[in-house]
DOKETI-252251 format. One line per 3 residues: number of its first residue (from 1); for each residue z, x, y of N, C-alpha, C, CB. Coordinates in steps of 0.2 Angstrom, whole numbers. Atoms other than C-alpha are relative to their C-alpha. Glycine has a CB too. Example, Ala and Ser with C-alpha at 12.3 -4.5 7.8 and 13.67 -1.06 7.14 Angstrom:
residues 2
1 = 0,4,-6,39,62,-22,0,4,6,6,-5,0  -1,-4,-6,36,68,-5,3,-4,5,-7,2,2 $
//
This chain:
residues 145
1 = 0,1,-7,-2,0,2,1,5,5,6,-5,2  0,-2,-10,-6,6,19,6,0,0,-2,-6,6  0,-1,-2,6,13,28,0,2,10,-1,1,-4 $
4 = 1,-1,-2,8,7,44,3,2,10,-3,-3,-3  -2,4,-5,16,9,61,-2,-3,8,4,3,0  2,5,-8,16,-1,77,5,4,5,2,-11,1 $
7 = -7,-3,-4,23,7,92,1,-7,9,-2,13,3  2,7,-7,28,-6,107,3,7,5,7,-12,0  2,-5,-4,25,4,125,4,-3,4,-6,1,1 $
10 = -7,3,-4,38,3,140,-3,-7,2,4,5,7  -2,8,-3,42,-15,146,-3,-7,-5,-5,-1,9  -1,7,9,39,-24,129,4,-5,-1,1,3,-7 $
13 = -7,8,1,56,-30,129,0,-7,6,11,4,0  -1,6,-4,50,-40,144,-5,-5,2,2,3,6  3,6,-1,40,-51,138,2,-6,-3,-5,1,-2 $
16 = -2,3,0,41,-66,138,7,-6,3,-1,1,-2  -3,0,-7,52,-65,153,-4,2,4,5,5,0  5,-3,-8,42,-59,167,-9,0,-3,1,12,3 $
19 = 11,4,-1,21,-64,171,2,-2,-9,-11,10,3  4,3,5,21,-75,157,-5,-2,2,3,-4,-2  7,0,-2,4,-79,167,-2,1,-4,-1,4,4 $
22 = 5,-5,4,-2,-64,160,1,4,-8,-1,6,5  -6,0,5,8,-61,142,4,-6,-3,5,3,3  -4,7,4,14,-81,138,7,2,-1,-3,-2,-9 $
25 = -8,-2,2,32,-83,132,1,2,-4,5,-4,0  -3,-1,8,31,-76,114,7,8,6,-10,4,-9  -3,-8,-4,47,-62,119,-3,7,-5,12,1,1 $
28 = 1,-5,5,47,-47,109,0,0,-7,3,5,2  -1,3,8,56,-52,91,-6,-5,-3,7,-6,1  7,4,0,43,-66,93,-5,6,-4,-3,-2,8 $
31 = 7,-3,7,29,-55,89,5,6,-2,-9,4,3  -3,-5,7,38,-42,76,-5,-4,-4,9,0,-4  1,5,7,39,-59,67,-4,-1,-2,2,-4,-2 $
34 = 9,1,1,20,-63,70,-4,7,-4,-5,-1,10  4,-6,1,17,-45,67,1,1,-7,3,6,5  -3,2,6,28,-46,49,-4,-1,-2,4,-2,-1 $
37 = 7,5,4,18,-60,43,-5,0,-1,-1,-5,3  7,-4,1,1,-54,48,0,7,-5,-2,3,9  -1,-3,2,7,-38,40,-1,-2,-6,3,2,2 $
40 = 0,3,8,10,-49,22,-4,-1,-1,3,-5,-2  8,5,3,-4,-56,23,-4,4,-5,-7,0,7  5,-1,-2,-14,-44,25,2,7,-6,-2,1,10 $
43 = -3,-3,9,-2,-33,9,0,6,6,-8,0,-10  -5,-6,-3,3,-17,21,5,0,2,-2,2,3  -10,-4,-2,20,-9,25,-1,0,4,4,9,-2 $
46 = -2,-4,-5,25,-6,44,3,-1,-1,-2,0,5  -4,-2,-7,36,2,54,-2,-5,5,-1,7,3  3,-2,-8,38,-5,71,4,1,3,-3,-3,3 $
49 = -5,-2,-4,47,3,86,-5,2,7,3,7,-3  1,2,-13,50,-1,108,4,6,0,5,-10,7  -6,-2,-5,55,13,116,-8,-2,9,4,11,-2 $
52 = 1,-1,-8,53,12,137,2,7,1,5,-4,6  -4,-4,-2,55,31,135,-3,3,-1,6,1,0  4,-5,7,40,43,132,1,3,-3,-3,4,1 $
55 = -2,-9,0,48,58,126,-1,-4,-6,9,5,4  -3,4,5,54,44,112,-9,-2,-4,6,-9,4  7,2,4,36,36,107,-2,8,-1,-6,-5,4 $
58 = 3,-5,3,29,53,108,3,3,-5,-2,5,5  -4,-2,5,43,61,95,-5,-5,-7,9,-2,1  0,1,5,38,46,85,-7,-3,-2,5,-3,-1 $
61 = 4,1,4,19,46,82,-1,6,-2,-5,-3,2  3,-7,6,19,65,78,7,1,-5,-2,11,6  -5,1,7,39,59,66,-6,-2,-5,7,-8,0 $
64 = 2,7,7,24,47,57,-5,3,-1,0,-9,1  5,-6,2,11,62,57,6,2,-6,-1,6,6  -3,-3,4,25,72,46,-1,-7,-8,8,3,5 $
67 = 1,5,6,28,56,37,-4,0,-5,-3,-6,1  8,1,1,11,53,33,-2,-7,-1,-3,4,-5  -1,6,-3,11,38,38,-10,-1,1,6,0,8 $
70 = 5,6,-4,-8,27,38,-3,0,6,3,-7,1  -1,6,-8,-10,20,54,4,-3,0,-4,-4,1  -6,-1,-4,-3,18,68,-4,-9,6,1,11,4 $
73 = 4,2,-3,-8,5,81,6,-1,7,-2,-6,-5  0,-1,-6,-1,7,98,-2,-7,7,-6,6,-1  4,5,-7,0,-7,115,9,6,4,-1,-14,-1 $
76 = -1,-5,-9,3,7,129,8,-6,2,-10,-2,10  -3,7,-5,11,-8,140,-2,3,7,11,-3,-1  -2,-11,-9,17,5,160,0,5,-8,14,1,8 $
79 = 0,-6,1,13,18,148,-9,1,-3,7,2,-5  10,2,1,-9,15,149,-2,7,5,-3,-10,6  3,-3,-3,-9,27,163,5,6,4,-5,-6,2 $
82 = -5,-4,-2,-2,43,169,5,3,-3,3,-2,3  -6,-4,7,6,51,150,-2,4,-2,3,-3,-7  4,-5,3,-3,64,148,3,5,-7,-2,5,6 $
85 = 0,0,7,9,68,131,-1,-4,-1,5,1,-4  0,8,6,6,50,124,-10,-2,-2,4,-11,7  4,-3,1,-11,58,128,-1,6,-8,-1,2,5 $
88 = 0,-4,5,-10,72,118,3,-5,-6,3,8,2  -4,4,8,-1,65,103,-3,-5,-1,9,-2,-1  4,6,5,-11,51,101,-8,4,-4,-4,-9,5 $
91 = 6,-2,-5,-25,62,105,1,5,-11,2,5,11  -1,-3,8,-18,75,88,4,-1,-5,1,6,0  -7,3,5,-9,67,77,-9,-3,-8,7,-12,8 $
94 = 7,3,1,-21,63,61,-1,-5,-4,-5,4,-1  4,6,1,-22,46,57,-3,-1,4,3,-5,-2  5,2,-7,-31,35,68,4,-5,3,-8,-3,-1 $
97 = -5,4,-6,-24,24,82,-3,-6,2,2,3,7  -1,6,-6,-25,8,89,-1,-5,5,1,0,0  -2,2,-9,-22,1,106,-3,-6,-2,-3,5,8 $
100 = -1,11,-1,-19,-17,106,4,-1,6,5,-5,-7  1,3,-4,-20,-30,122,5,-3,0,-4,-2,0  -4,7,1,-11,-45,123,-4,-3,4,7,-1,3 $
103 = 6,7,-2,-23,-50,137,-4,5,2,2,-6,8  6,-4,-1,-38,-38,147,3,8,4,-6,-5,6  -5,-2,-4,-29,-25,156,-6,5,7,7,4,-5 $
106 = 5,1,-4,-46,-20,163,-1,-3,8,-3,-3,-5  3,6,-4,-46,-36,172,7,2,8,0,-11,-7  -2,0,-9,-32,-28,185,1,6,-3,8,-6,6 $
109 = -5,-7,-5,-30,-8,186,-9,3,-4,13,4,-3  2,-4,4,-38,5,176,-2,-1,-7,4,4,0  0,4,5,-43,8,161,2,3,-5,-6,-2,-1 $
112 = -7,-2,4,-29,15,148,-2,7,-2,4,-7,-8  3,-4,4,-31,34,144,2,0,-8,2,6,3  -2,0,9,-22,30,127,-7,1,-3,4,-7,-3 $
115 = 6,0,4,-40,21,125,-3,8,-1,-4,-4,4  8,-7,-2,-49,36,130,1,7,-9,3,10,13  0,-7,7,-41,46,110,2,-5,-6,8,8,2 $
118 = 0,3,6,-39,31,100,-5,0,-3,3,-5,-1  8,2,4,-50,26,88,-3,-10,1,0,1,-11  1,4,-6,-53,9,94,4,-5,5,-4,-3,-2 $
121 = -4,5,-6,-46,-5,106,-1,-7,-1,-2,0,7  1,6,0,-42,-21,105,3,-5,6,1,-1,-7  0,1,-6,-41,-32,120,1,-6,1,-4,1,4 $
124 = 5,6,-2,-42,-49,126,3,-8,-4,-8,2,-3  -1,5,6,-35,-59,111,9,-6,-3,-3,5,-7  -6,1,-1,-17,-64,114,2,5,-5,1,-6,-1 $
127 = -2,-6,7,-5,-57,96,-4,-2,-5,7,1,-3  8,-2,9,-21,-60,85,-1,6,0,-11,-2,1  2,-7,0,-24,-44,93,1,6,-5,4,1,5 $
130 = -4,-4,7,-12,-36,79,-2,-3,-3,8,1,-2  2,1,7,-19,-47,67,-6,5,-1,-1,-8,-2  6,-1,2,-35,-41,70,-5,10,2,-5,-8,3 $
133 = 4,-10,-4,-32,-19,73,5,0,-6,2,7,11  -5,-1,10,-20,-24,53,-6,-1,-2,6,-8,-5  4,-1,7,-35,-28,46,-8,3,0,0,-7,-3 $
136 = 6,-6,-1,-50,-19,54,3,7,-2,-4,1,8  -3,-7,4,-37,-3,47,0,-1,-5,6,2,0  -3,-4,4,-32,-6,33,-9,-3,-5,10,-3,-3 $
139 = 5,-1,0,-52,-11,29,-7,7,1,1,-2,2  4,-11,1,-57,9,37,4,3,-4,-2,6,8  -3,-3,7,-42,12,23,-4,0,-5,4,-4,-2 $
142 = 4,8,8,-51,1,8,-3,8,-4,-10,-10,3  7,-1,0,-66,12,13,-2,6,-2,-2,-1,7  0,-4,0,-59,30,15,-1,3,-8,4,0,4 $
145 = -2,-4,7,-52,29,-6,-7,1,-1,5,-4,-6 $
//
């Protein structure tokens, strides 16, 4: 069973509390519950991690690399631009990373810098974007075997 790391970036703990007109009413624990359901449906093992601290997220990516994680999904949230250590970490790990955004961030500003080093990007599909990313990673990993 493939193991996927899910990383929620800075500010994701505020989902459902602020900017609900953009991101909707779901809270981060509700996101996690839905993501766990998607993973179970797709036969994937997941680990979910959240931090508002860039260094902790960087360390998590490197730790996952050393533990042999198969792939990652990253919602950078407020870590989208101006975080070169995150860009470096995603670029240096040996597993593919898919960036996920609940909304379409390009409508509000510049593209995420971590998207440039990610294997792919899913944006604008709400919570279903995590399902799309998980399914894509599952299929991509199966094709490599």
